[in-house]
TIROVEX-967141 format. One line per 10 residues: number of its first residue (from 1); for each residue z, x, y of N, C-alpha, C, CB. Coordinates in Angstrom, 1 decimal. Glycine has a CB too. Layout:
NUM	Z X Y Z X Y Z X Y Z X Y | ...
This chain:
1	27.6 26.8 8.1 28.5 25.8 8.5 28.8 24.7 7.6 28.1 25.3 9.5 | 29.8 24.2 7.4 29.9 23.0 6.4 29.6 21.8 7.0 31.2 22.8 5.8 | 29.2 20.9 6.3 28.6 19.5 6.7 29.5 18.8 7.6 28.3 18.5 5.4 | 30.7 18.9 7.5 31.6 18.2 8.3 31.8 18.7 9.6 32.9 18.1 7.6 | 31.8 20.2 9.8 31.6 20.9 10.9 30.5 20.8 11.8 31.8 22.1 10.6 | 29.6 20.6 11.1 28.0 20.3 11.7 28.1 19.0 12.3 26.8 20.2 10.5 | 28.6 18.0 11.5 28.7 16.5 11.9 29.5 16.5 13.3 29.4 15.5 10.8 | 30.6 17.2 13.4 31.5 17.2 14.5 30.8 17.8 15.7 32.8 17.9 14.2 | 30.0 18.9 15.4 29.3 19.6 16.5 28.1 18.8 17.1 28.8 21.0 16.1 | 27.5 18.1 16.1 26.5 17.0 16.6 27.1 16.0 17.4 25.8 16.3 15.5
11	28.2 15.4 17.0 28.7 14.1 17.7 29.0 14.8 19.3 30.4 13.3 16.9 | 29.5 15.9 19.5 29.9 16.3 20.8 28.7 16.4 21.5 30.7 17.6 20.7 | 27.5 16.9 21.1 26.3 17.0 21.8 25.3 16.1 21.4 25.9 18.4 21.8 | 25.5 15.0 20.8 24.7 14.0 20.2 23.6 13.5 21.4 25.7 12.9 19.7 | 22.3 13.4 21.2 21.4 13.0 22.2 21.5 11.5 22.3 20.0 13.5 22.0 | 21.3 11.0 23.4 21.3 9.4 23.6 20.5 8.7 22.4 20.5 9.0 25.0 | 21.5 7.5 22.3 20.5 6.8 21.1 19.0 6.2 21.6 21.3 5.6 20.5 | 18.3 6.3 20.6 16.9 5.7 20.7 16.0 6.7 21.2 16.8 4.5 21.5 | 16.4 7.9 21.6 15.5 9.1 22.1 14.9 9.7 20.7 16.4 10.4 23.0 | 13.7 10.2 20.8 13.1 10.9 19.6 13.9 12.0 19.0 11.8 11.4 20.0
21	14.7 12.6 19.9 15.8 13.6 19.2 16.8 13.1 18.5 16.6 14.5 20.1 | 17.2 11.9 18.9 18.3 11.2 18.1 17.6 10.5 16.9 19.0 10.1 19.0 | 16.5 10.1 16.9 15.8 9.6 15.6 15.6 10.7 14.6 14.5 8.9 16.0 | 15.2 11.7 15.2 14.8 12.9 14.3 16.3 13.3 13.7 14.0 14.2 15.4 | 17.4 13.3 14.5 18.5 13.8 13.8 18.9 12.7 12.6 19.8 14.0 14.9 | 18.7 11.3 12.9 18.7 10.4 11.9 17.9 10.6 10.6 18.4 9.2 12.5 | 16.7 11.0 10.9 15.7 11.2 9.8 16.2 12.4 9.0 14.3 11.5 10.4 | 16.7 13.5 9.6 17.2 14.7 8.8 18.5 14.2 8.2 17.4 16.0 9.7 | 19.5 13.5 8.6 20.6 13.2 8.0 20.2 12.3 6.8 21.5 12.5 8.9 | 19.2 11.2 6.9 19.0 10.5 5.6 18.2 11.3 4.4 18.3 9.2 5.8
31	17.4 12.2 5.1 16.3 12.7 4.0 16.3 14.1 3.7 14.9 12.3 4.4 | 17.2 14.9 4.2 17.1 16.4 4.1 17.5 16.9 2.7 18.1 17.0 5.2 | 18.2 15.9 1.9 18.5 16.3 0.6 17.2 16.2 -0.4 19.6 15.3 0.0 | 16.1 15.4 0.2 15.0 15.2 -0.8 13.6 15.5 0.0 15.1 13.7 -1.4 | 13.7 16.1 1.1 12.5 16.5 1.6 12.6 17.9 2.5 12.1 15.3 2.4 | 11.7 18.8 2.4 11.7 20.0 3.1 10.3 20.2 3.8 12.0 21.2 2.1 | 10.2 20.8 4.8 8.9 21.5 5.4 8.8 22.8 5.2 8.8 21.3 6.8 | 7.8 23.4 4.8 7.5 24.8 4.9 6.5 24.9 5.9 7.0 25.5 3.6 | 6.8 25.7 7.1 5.7 25.8 8.1 4.6 26.7 7.7 6.2 26.4 9.5 | 4.8 27.6 6.8 3.8 28.7 6.4 2.6 27.8 5.8 4.5 29.8 5.4
41	3.0 26.9 5.1 2.2 26.1 4.2 1.7 24.8 5.1 3.1 25.7 2.9 | 2.3 24.6 6.0 2.2 23.3 6.9 2.1 22.2 5.8 0.7 23.3 7.9 | 3.2 22.2 5.1 3.2 21.1 4.1 4.8 20.4 3.9 2.6 21.7 2.5 | 5.0 19.3 3.7 6.0 18.7 3.4 6.3 18.9 1.9 6.0 17.5 3.9 | 7.4 19.0 1.4 7.9 19.1 -0.1 8.8 17.9 -0.3 8.7 20.6 -0.5 | 8.8 17.2 -1.5 9.5 16.2 -1.8 10.3 16.6 -3.0 8.7 15.0 -1.9 | 11.5 16.3 -3.2 12.2 16.7 -4.4 12.2 15.2 -5.4 13.9 17.2 -4.0 | 11.7 15.4 -6.6 11.4 14.4 -7.5 12.7 14.1 -8.4 10.2 14.9 -8.4 | 13.8 15.0 -8.3 14.8 15.0 -9.1 14.9 16.0 -10.0 14.8 13.9 -9.6 | 13.7 16.6 -10.2 13.6 17.7 -11.3 12.8 18.9 -10.8 12.9 17.1 -12.7
51	12.1 18.5 -9.7 11.1 19.6 -9.2 10.8 19.3 -7.7 9.8 19.5 -10.0 | 10.3 20.3 -7.0 9.6 19.9 -5.7 8.2 19.8 -6.1 9.7 21.0 -4.4 | 7.7 18.8 -5.1 6.3 18.7 -5.3 5.7 18.4 -3.7 5.8 17.5 -6.4 | 4.5 18.8 -3.6 3.7 18.5 -2.3 3.9 17.0 -2.0 2.0 18.8 -2.5 | 4.2 16.8 -0.8 3.9 15.3 -0.4 2.6 15.0 0.1 4.8 14.9 0.7 | 1.7 14.6 -0.7 0.2 14.3 -0.4 0.1 12.9 -0.1 -0.7 14.6 -1.6 | 1.1 11.9 0.0 1.2 10.6 0.3 1.6 10.1 1.8 2.1 10.1 -0.7 | 1.8 11.0 2.4 2.6 10.9 3.7 3.8 10.2 3.7 1.8 10.4 4.7 | 4.7 10.6 2.7 5.9 10.0 2.5 6.9 10.3 3.6 6.4 10.5 1.2 | 6.8 11.6 4.0 7.7 11.9 5.0 7.5 11.1 6.3 7.5 13.4 5.2
61	6.0 10.9 6.6 5.7 10.1 7.9 6.3 8.5 7.7 3.9 10.1 8.1 | 6.2 8.1 6.2 6.5 6.6 6.1 8.1 6.6 6.3 6.0 5.8 4.6 | 8.9 7.6 5.9 10.1 7.6 6.0 10.8 7.7 7.4 10.4 8.4 5.2 | 10.0 8.4 8.3 10.1 8.6 9.8 9.9 7.1 10.4 8.9 9.7 10.4 | 8.7 6.4 9.9 8.6 5.3 10.3 9.6 4.1 10.2 7.5 5.1 9.9 | 10.3 4.2 8.9 11.3 3.3 8.7 12.5 3.5 9.3 11.6 3.3 7.5 | 12.7 4.8 10.0 13.9 5.0 10.8 13.5 4.5 12.1 14.4 6.6 11.0 | 12.3 4.7 12.6 11.9 4.1 13.9 12.2 2.7 13.9 10.5 4.3 14.2 | 11.4 2.0 12.9 11.6 0.5 12.9 12.8 0.1 12.8 11.0 -0.1 11.9 | 13.9 0.7 12.1 15.2 0.2 12.2 15.9 0.5 13.6 16.0 0.9 10.9
71	15.6 1.4 14.2 16.1 1.7 15.5 15.5 0.7 16.5 15.6 3.1 15.9 | 14.3 0.4 16.4 13.5 -0.7 17.2 14.3 -2.1 17.0 11.9 -0.8 16.7 | 14.7 -2.2 15.8 15.3 -3.6 15.7 16.6 -3.6 16.1 15.1 -4.2 14.4 | 17.3 -2.7 16.3 18.9 -2.5 16.9 18.7 -2.6 18.4 19.7 -0.9 16.4 | 17.4 -2.2 19.0 17.4 -2.0 20.5 17.5 -3.4 21.1 16.1 -1.3 21.0 | 18.1 -3.6 22.0 18.1 -5.0 22.7 17.1 -5.0 23.9 19.4 -5.3 23.3 | 16.5 -3.9 24.3 15.5 -3.7 25.5 14.2 -3.9 24.7 15.6 -2.2 26.3 | 13.3 -4.9 25.1 12.1 -5.0 24.5 11.0 -3.8 24.8 11.6 -6.5 24.8 | 11.1 -3.4 26.1 10.3 -2.3 26.4 10.7 -0.9 25.6 10.4 -2.0 27.9 | 11.9 -0.7 25.4 12.2 0.5 24.7 12.1 0.3 23.2 13.6 1.0 25.0
81	12.3 -1.0 22.7 11.8 -1.2 21.3 10.6 -1.0 20.9 12.0 -2.5 20.9 | 9.8 -1.5 21.8 8.1 -1.3 21.7 7.9 0.1 21.8 7.3 -2.0 23.1 | 8.5 0.9 22.6 8.1 2.4 22.7 8.5 3.1 21.3 9.0 3.0 24.0 | 9.7 2.7 20.7 10.3 3.3 19.6 9.3 3.0 18.4 11.7 2.8 19.3 | 8.7 1.9 18.3 7.9 1.3 17.2 6.4 2.1 17.2 7.6 -0.5 17.4 | 6.1 2.7 18.2 4.7 3.3 18.3 4.6 4.4 17.5 4.5 3.8 19.7 | 3.3 4.6 17.1 2.9 5.8 16.2 3.3 7.2 17.1 1.2 5.7 15.7 | 3.2 7.2 18.2 3.6 8.5 19.1 5.0 8.8 18.8 3.4 8.2 20.7 | 6.0 7.9 18.8 7.3 8.1 18.5 7.4 8.6 17.1 8.0 6.9 18.7 | 6.8 7.9 16.2 7.0 8.0 14.8 6.6 9.6 14.3 6.1 6.8 14.1
91	5.4 10.0 15.0 4.8 11.2 14.7 5.7 12.2 15.3 3.4 11.3 15.2 | 6.3 12.1 16.5 7.5 13.0 17.0 8.4 13.3 16.3 8.2 12.6 18.0 | 9.3 12.1 15.7 10.2 12.2 14.8 9.8 13.2 13.5 10.6 10.8 14.4 | 8.9 12.8 13.0 8.3 13.4 11.8 8.1 15.0 12.1 6.8 12.7 11.3 | 7.6 15.4 13.3 7.3 16.7 13.5 8.6 17.5 14.1 6.0 16.6 14.5 | 9.7 16.8 14.4 10.8 17.3 14.9 11.8 17.9 13.5 11.4 16.2 15.9 | 11.1 18.8 12.9 11.7 18.8 11.3 12.4 20.2 11.4 10.4 18.8 9.8 | 13.0 20.7 12.6 13.9 21.9 12.4 15.1 21.9 11.5 14.4 22.4 13.7 | 15.6 20.8 11.4 16.8 20.7 10.2 16.3 20.7 8.9 17.7 19.5 10.3 | 15.1 20.3 8.6 14.6 20.3 7.2 13.4 21.4 6.9 14.1 18.9 7.0
101	13.5 22.5 7.7 12.5 23.5 7.5 13.0 24.5 6.9 12.1 23.9 8.6 | 12.2 25.1 5.8 12.7 26.2 5.1 11.5 27.1 5.1 13.1 25.7 3.7 | 11.7 28.5 4.8 10.8 29.4 4.8 10.3 29.5 3.5 11.2 30.5 5.2 | 9.0 30.3 3.3 8.3 30.2 2.0 9.3 31.0 0.9 6.7 31.0 2.2 | 10.2 31.9 1.5 10.9 32.8 0.6 11.4 32.4 -0.6 11.9 33.3 1.2 | 12.3 31.1 -0.4 12.9 30.5 -1.7 12.1 30.2 -2.8 13.5 29.3 -1.5 | 10.7 30.0 -2.4 9.7 29.4 -3.4 9.1 30.7 -4.2 8.4 28.3 -2.7 | 9.1 31.8 -3.3 8.4 33.0 -4.1 8.8 33.4 -5.5 8.6 34.1 -3.3 | 10.1 33.4 -5.7 10.6 33.8 -7.1 10.8 32.5 -8.0 12.1 34.8 -7.1 | 10.8 31.3 -7.3 11.1 30.3 -8.1 9.9 29.4 -8.0 12.4 29.6 -7.9
111	8.7 29.8 -8.1 7.6 29.0 -7.9 7.5 28.3 -9.1 6.4 29.7 -7.6 | 7.9 28.6 -10.2 7.9 27.9 -11.6 8.6 26.6 -11.5 8.7 28.8 -12.8 | 9.8 26.7 -10.7 10.7 25.4 -10.5 9.9 24.5 -9.6 12.2 25.7 -9.8 | 9.1 24.9 -8.7 8.3 24.1 -7.8 7.2 23.3 -8.6 7.7 24.9 -6.7 | 6.6 23.7 -9.6 5.5 23.2 -10.4 6.0 22.7 -11.7 4.5 24.3 -10.5 | 7.2 23.0 -12.1 7.7 22.4 -13.5 7.4 21.0 -13.7 9.2 22.6 -13.7 | 7.0 20.9 -15.0 6.6 19.5 -15.3 7.9 18.7 -15.5 5.8 19.4 -16.6 | 8.0 17.3 -15.3 9.3 16.6 -15.5 9.5 16.6 -17.1 9.3 14.9 -14.8 | 8.5 16.8 -18.0 8.6 16.8 -19.2 9.4 17.8 -19.8 7.7 16.8 -19.6 | 9.5 18.9 -19.0 10.3 20.1 -19.4 11.8 20.1 -18.9 9.7 21.4 -18.8
121	12.0 19.1 -18.0 13.4 19.0 -17.6 14.4 18.4 -18.7 13.3 18.2 -16.4
């Protein structure tokens, strides 16, 4: 499905603003080009511009936190804003990664790309 068709389909069935599901969709929209989750490895991968590397610095979680902080700042209801900023919500957003998940298969034949040094690029 093309990105524009996918965006239209999501707009029709978009979850309510400030829900974990909506925040997770925002997270995926903003970071799916640079983050991938591989369930078999239980690891996030981050695109450096030349190769995929394991996210050992909790960068995916940090990005989810930024999404939640921005949403909390937009929300005009203090109780909801506070709930959005909680670690529980941030963790939920980071773990709702179905749109950013890929199988191990793409890496099987291209493992050299995963580990390729930036000096070789």
